[in-house]
C-alpha positions in Angstrom: -59.7 128.4 9.4 -60.6 125.2 11.3 -63.4 124.4 8.5 -60.8 125.0 5.8 -58.3 122.7 7.3 -60.9 120.0 8.0 -62.2 120.2 4.4 -58.5 119.7 3.3 -58.1 116.6 5.4 -61.2 115.2 4.1 -60.1 115.8 0.5 -56.8 114.1 1.3 -58.3 111.1 2.6 -60.7 111.0 -0.2 -57.8 111.1 -2.5 -55.8 108.5 -0.6 -58.8 106.1 -0.6 -59.2 106.6 -4.4 -55.7 105.9 -4.9 -55.6 102.8 -2.7 -58.8 101.5 -4.3 -57.4 102.1 -7.7 -54.2 100.2 -6.6 -56.1 97.3 -5.5 -58.2 97.1 -8.4 -55.0 97.1 -10.7 -53.5 94.3 -8.7 -56.8 92.2 -8.9 -56.6 92.8 -12.6 -53.1 91.7 -12.7 -53.8 88.5 -10.6 -56.8 87.9 -12.8 -54.6 88.1 -15.9 -52.1 85.6 -14.4 -54.8 83.2 -13.3 -56.3 83.3 -16.7 -52.9 82.6 -18.2 -52.7 79.5 -16.0 -56.2 78.3 -16.8 -55.6 78.5 -20.6 -53.0 75.9 -20.7 -55.2 73.6 -18.5 -58.1 74.1 -20.7 -55.8 73.2 -23.7 -54.6 70.1 -22.0 -58.0 68.7 -21.0 -59.0 69.3 -24.6 -56.1 67.3 -25.8 -57.0 64.4 -23.3 -60.7 64.3 -24.6 -59.5 64.0 -28.1 -57.0 61.4 -27.4 -59.7 59.3 -25.6 -62.2 59.7 -28.3 -59.4 58.4 -30.8 -58.6 55.4 -28.8 -62.3 54.6 -28.3 -62.8 54.8 -32.0 -59.8 52.7 -32.6 -61.0 50.0 -30.3 -64.4 50.0 -32.1 -62.8 49.6 -35.6 -60.7 46.5 -34.0 -63.7 45.0 -32.5 -65.7 45.4 -35.9 -62.7 44.1 -38.0 -62.3 40.9 -35.6 -66.1 40.4 -36.0 -65.9 40.6 -39.6 -62.9 38.2 -39.9 -64.8 35.7 -37.7 -68.0 36.0 -39.8 -65.8 35.5 -42.9 -64.2 32.5 -41.4 -67.5 30.9 -40.5 -68.8 31.6 -43.8 -65.7 30.0 -45.2 -66.1 26.9 -42.9 -69.7 26.8 -43.8 -68.9 26.7 -47.4 -66.4 23.9 -46.9 -68.4 21.6 -44.7 -72.1 22.0 -45.8 -71.8 21.3 -49.5 -74.6 18.7 -50.0 -76.1 18.6 -53.4 -79.2 20.8 -53.9 -82.2 19.2 -52.2 -80.3 16.5 -50.4 -80.4 16.6 -46.4 -78.4 14.7 -43.9 -80.6 11.7 -42.5 -81.9 11.8 -39.1 -79.6 10.3 -36.4 -82.2 8.2 -34.7 -82.5 7.5 -31.0 -80.5 4.3 -30.8 -76.9 4.3 -31.5 -74.4 1.8 -32.7 -71.1 2.1 -31.0 -68.1 0.3 -32.5 -65.0 -0.2 -30.3 -61.8 -0.2 -32.2 -58.8 -1.5 -30.4 -55.4 0.1 -31.4 -51.9 0.9 -30.4 -50.1 3.8 -32.0 -46.5 3.0 -32.2 -44.0 5.8 -33.1 -40.9 4.5 -34.9 -38.9 6.5 -32.5 -40.2 9.2 -30.2 -39.0 9.5 -26.6 -36.8 6.5 -26.9 -35.1 4.7 -29.8 -36.8 2.2 -32.1 -34.9 -0.7 -30.4 -35.9 0.4 -27.0 -39.5 0.6 -28.0 -39.4 -2.6 -29.8 -37.9 -4.7 -26.9 -39.7 -3.1 -24.0 -43.2 -2.6 -25.6 -43.8 -3.7 -29.0 -43.0 -7.4 -28.6 -45.1 -7.6 -25.3 -47.9 -5.7 -27.1 -48.2 -8.1 -30.1 -47.9 -11.3 -28.1 -50.6 -10.3 -25.8 -52.7 -9.2 -28.6 -52.7 -12.5 -30.2 -53.2 -14.5 -26.9 -56.4 -12.1 -26.3 -57.8 -12.5 -29.7 -57.6 -16.3 -29.7 -59.4 -16.3 -26.4 -62.4 -14.4 -27.6 -63.4 -14.5 -31.4 -65.5 -11.3 -30.9 -62.3 -9.1 -30.1 -60.6 -7.2 -32.6 -57.4 -5.2 -33.3 -56.1 -2.9 -36.0 -52.3 -2.7 -36.9 -51.0 0.2 -38.9 -47.2 0.6 -38.6 -45.4 -2.3 -40.6 -42.1 -1.1 -39.4 -42.6 -2.8 -36.0 -45.0 -5.4 -37.1 -42.7 -6.9 -39.9 -39.8 -7.0 -37.6 -41.9 -9.0 -34.8 -43.4 -11.1 -37.6 -40.0 -12.2 -38.8 -39.0 -13.3 -35.2 -42.2 -15.6 -34.6 -42.5 -19.3 -34.8 -44.6 -21.2 -37.4 -47.2 -21.7 -34.8 -47.6 -17.9 -33.9 -47.7 -16.9 -37.6 -50.3 -19.5 -38.4 -52.3 -17.8 -35.5 -52.1 -14.5 -36.8 -52.9 -15.7 -40.3 -56.1 -17.2 -38.7 -57.1 -14.1 -36.9 -56.6 -12.2 -40.1 -59.0 -14.5 -42.1 -61.4 -14.6 -39.1 -62.0 -10.9 -39.2 -60.2 -10.0 -35.9 -57.1 -8.3 -37.2 -57.3 -5.4 -39.6 -54.5 -3.7 -41.4 -55.0 0.2 -41.9 -52.4 2.5 -43.5 -50.0 -0.3 -44.1 -46.8 1.8 -44.5 -43.8 1.4 -42.3 -44.9 4.4 -40.3 -47.5 7.2 -40.0 -45.8 9.9 -42.0 -46.0 13.6 -41.5 -47.9 15.6 -44.2 -46.4 19.0 -44.1 -42.6 18.6 -44.3 -42.2 15.0 -45.8 -40.9 14.6 -49.5 -43.3 12.8 -51.6 -40.8 10.1 -52.6 -40.3 9.2 -48.9 -44.2 8.9 -48.3 -44.2 6.8 -51.6 -41.5 4.6 -50.5 -42.5 3.8 -47.0 -45.9 2.9 -48.1 -44.8 0.7 -50.9 -42.4 -1.3 -48.5 -45.3 -2.0 -46.1 -47.7 -2.9 -48.7 -45.3 -5.3 -50.4 -44.9 -7.1 -47.1 -48.7 -7.2 -46.5 -49.3 -8.5 -50.2 -46.8 -11.1 -49.9 -47.7 -12.3 -46.4 -51.5 -12.0 -46.1 -52.7 -11.2 -49.8 -54.0 -7.8 -48.6 -53.7 -4.3 -49.9 -55.1 -1.6 -47.5 -57.5 0.7 -48.8 -58.1 2.6 -45.5 -55.4 5.2 -44.8 -54.6 5.7 -40.9 -53.2 9.3 -40.4 -54.2 9.7 -36.7 -50.9 11.4 -35.6 -50.3 13.8 -38.5 -50.3 17.4 -37.5 -52.5 18.9 -40.2 -53.3 17.5 -43.6 -52.5 18.6 -47.2 -54.2 17.9 -50.4 -51.0 16.9 -52.2 -50.8 14.2 -49.6 -54.5 13.4 -50.4 -53.6 13.2 -54.1 -51.0 10.7 -53.2 -53.4 8.6 -51.2 -55.7 8.4 -54.3 -53.0 7.2 -56.5 -52.0 4.5 -54.0 -55.7 3.2 -54.0 -56.8 4.5 -50.7 -60.6 5.4 -50.6 -60.9 6.4 -46.9 -58.8 7.9 -44.2 -59.1 8.2 -40.5 -57.6 11.1 -38.8 -57.4 12.9 -35.3 -55.9 16.4 -35.7 -57.6 19.2 -37.7 -57.4 22.9 -37.1 -59.2 23.8 -33.8 -61.5 26.3 -35.4 -62.7 23.7 -38.2 -63.2 21.0 -35.4 -65.2 23.2 -33.2 -67.4 24.2 -36.1 -67.8 20.7 -37.2 -68.7 19.2 -33.8 -71.3 22.1 -33.4 -72.8 20.9 -36.6 -72.3 17.1 -36.3 -70.2 17.1 -39.3 -66.8 15.1 -38.1 -67.4 12.8 -41.1 -66.9 14.2 -44.5 -65.8 13.8 -48.2 -62.5 15.5 -49.0 -62.2 16.6 -52.8 -59.0 17.2 -54.5 -57.9 18.2 -57.9 -56.3 15.8 -60.6 -53.9 17.3 -63.1 -56.6 17.4 -65.8 -58.6 19.6 -63.1 -61.1 17.0 -62.5 -62.1 16.1 -58.9 -61.6 13.0 -56.9 -62.7 12.4 -53.3 -61.6 10.4 -50.3 -63.9 9.7 -47.2 -62.4 11.1 -43.9 -63.6 10.8 -40.4 -62.0 12.9 -37.4 -61.8 11.7 -33.8 -60.4 14.8 -32.2 -57.6 12.6 -30.7 -56.5 9.0 -31.1 -56.2 8.4 -27.3 -58.8 6.9 -25.1 -59.4 9.2 -22.2 -57.1 8.3 -19.3 -59.8 6.9 -17.1 -60.7 4.1 -19.8 -57.2 3.6 -21.0 -56.5 0.5 -18.9 -53.2 -0.6 -20.4 -51.6 2.6 -22.0 -48.4 4.5 -21.9 -47.3 4.8 -18.1 -50.9 3.8 -17.1 -52.0 0.2 -16.0 -55.0 -0.3 -13.9 -58.1 -2.7 -13.8 -61.8 -2.1 -14.6 -64.2 -1.5 -11.9 -68.0 -1.5 -12.1 -68.5 2.2 -11.7 -66.6 2.7 -15.1 -69.8 1.4 -16.9 -71.8 4.5 -16.2 -68.9 6.8 -16.6 -68.2 5.2 -20.1 -71.7 5.4 -21.1 -71.6 9.4 -20.4 -68.3 9.6 -22.3 -70.0 7.8 -25.4 -73.0 10.2 -25.2 -70.5 13.3 -25.3 -68.3 11.8 -28.1 -71.2 10.8 -30.2 -72.7 14.4 -30.3 -70.2 15.3 -32.9 -71.6 12.8 -35.6 -74.7 13.0 -37.4 -75.1 9.2 -38.0 -76.1 6.6 -35.5 -73.0 4.3 -36.3 -70.2 5.7 -34.3 -66.6 4.6 -34.3 -64.6 4.9 -31.0 -60.9 4.3 -30.9 -59.7 2.4 -27.8 -55.9 2.9 -27.3 -53.1 5.3 -27.3 -49.4 5.5 -27.8 -48.0 1.9 -27.2 -51.2 0.7 -25.6 -52.0 -2.9 -24.7 -48.7 -3.8 -22.8 -51.2 -5.7 -20.6 -53.8 -6.7 -23.5 -55.8 -9.0 -21.3 -56.7 -6.2 -18.9 -57.8 -3.8 -21.4 -59.9 -6.4 -23.3 -61.5 -7.4 -20.2 -62.7 -4.0 -19.5 -64.0 -3.6 -23.0 -65.9 -7.0 -22.7 -67.4 -5.6 -19.5 -68.8 -2.5 -21.4 -70.2 -4.5 -24.1 -72.0 -6.9 -21.6 -73.2 -3.9 -19.6 -75.0 -2.2 -22.7 -76.6 -5.5 -23.6 -78.3 -5.6 -20.3 -79.2 -1.9 -20.0 -81.1 -1.4 -23.3 -82.7 1.8 -21.9 -79.3 3.5 -22.5 -80.2 3.2 -26.3 -76.7 2.2 -27.4 -75.4 -1.0 -29.0 -71.7 -1.7 -28.3 -69.6 -4.1 -30.1 -66.1 -4.6 -31.6 -65.6 -4.0 -35.3 -62.9 -3.8 -37.6 -62.4 -0.1 -39.2 -62.5 -1.6 -42.8 -65.9 -3.1 -42.0 -67.0 0.2 -40.5 -65.9 2.0 -43.7 -67.6 -0.5 -46.1 -70.7 0.0 -44.2 -70.5 3.8 -44.3 -69.7 3.8 -48.0 -72.7 1.6 -48.7 -75.1 3.5 -46.6 -74.0 7.2 -46.9 -71.1 7.8 -49.0 -72.5 6.6 -52.3 -75.8 8.3 -51.5 -73.7 11.6 -51.2 -75.4 12.2 -47.9 -72.2 13.5 -46.3 -70.5 16.8 -45.7 -67.4 17.9 -47.8 -64.5 20.0 -48.0 -61.5 21.1 -50.2 -58.1 22.7 -49.7 -55.3 22.1 -47.2 -56.1 21.8 -43.3 -53.3 24.2 -42.7 -51.9 26.2 -40.7 -52.6 23.4 -38.0 -53.5 24.7 -34.6 -54.3 22.7 -31.7 -55.6 25.6 -29.7 -57.2 29.0 -30.5 -54.5 31.6 -31.8 -52.1 28.7 -31.8 -51.2 28.8 -28.4 -50.1 25.2 -27.9 -47.7 22.8 -26.2 -47.2 19.7 -28.3 
């Protein structure tokens, strides 16, 4: 009996153990299913993240490739515009010794931050009186005048003695007239009749007063340049133009290739082409440290300026392929103290005469004489770069981020 009872208890325990094990196994299976259900969405989510990441990486590669292609096309376009010498013709070697020509000038806006009358009475009269006096003191000194709107008004107020002095300075090759219109006109939004009218009035005054008709345009303050304006210049008899603002990408490219001087071709109605010689300065203002009597600045030359000016000329001349370099000396309404500015430039010229090891000859020169020299030595031989089409859209900084 006892053996039968013991066996029954063992069987019962075995059954209970089997039932418990089966229950736990079932519970584990259920938990596993739940965990699997949780893991499935996580795996799907990570898959989506990976796909999205791959997509954006691929998109970034496409954008980078597109930008690279655009830059290559732009460079190729610029290269086509600026390096268009006739077959077999190469630019001459620059040489070791540079001829630097200082061109004193004062850019006079006919209304900018102040009215025309305020500018005239507070600055223009003082500038012209000082210029005449400084030029009479030294026959080597020169000055270029471009805006007849101010100059004609000043001229009409002068005594016979002052007028005779100015006539003498013009005949003596010390005063030059470039542009010669009433103002330096815009080229993007100005109507063609206005451009022609202001040039006609200025040229009429110069012809009647000095028997001069300018052949050199002077568009140093225009924000971009157009072929339509170029066409008008050609019809008005200009053969050259000095400018200071071109789109930053083209300016950077030209500087890197030493091609800031170029021939600009434009089409006539019969589809034939004409050309005008252009030179770009990258700005018409002398660096502040050498602008001794400029807008809101007035200080004197010191001896240490000589070396700093020599370094500036080296940097500036790097953008030009030829040994004859034209350097503007002035700014907006510069030369309110003309004697101070000319004294500084005289010091520079004397310094380079003594220090020949710097390999720079520095002198004053009129812009018309500079262009005549360039036309005789370079332009007529066609050893100069060229371009076509407008210089628009104008940008002063990359991507047109600019504060003007």
